[in-house]
C-alpha positions, 0 to 999 in steps of 0.5 A: 188361940192361947191355952190355959190348961189342957190337961188328960184325962184318961179315966174318960179318954178326953184332952180338958182344954181351956183356951182364949181365942181372939174374934171380931164377934162371937166365934160361936160352937162351929167357930172353935171347932174349925179351931180345935181341928186346926190345933189338936188334929181332932175330927170336929165330932170327938169336939164337945165345946162346954162354954163361950164367956167374953166380957163386954167390950173386949175381943177375947173368948173364953173358951172350954172345951172336950176333945175325946179320942173317938166318937164312942167315948163322947156319945158314952159321956156326952148328953144328947139333945133332947128332941121336940115334937113335931107341931100337931103330930097325932 
């Protein structure tokens, strides 16, 4: 894991990180979370992965993520996913 940028944003209580990660296949959000927990000693619930990109045929993935100081800080800033309605619920 090679860190490209590591900025501390005191206003939003988070670290804004961009790094390159090598993997045989797309690591996905869970793989990125595990790597960031090992690197930054943060709880998995405080990490928000924004983007995972790669070029075709390469085994390097560029990852953009935020590491929040607390779970409360993350919940205040990050958007919550929409909840889908159950089929046939009346």
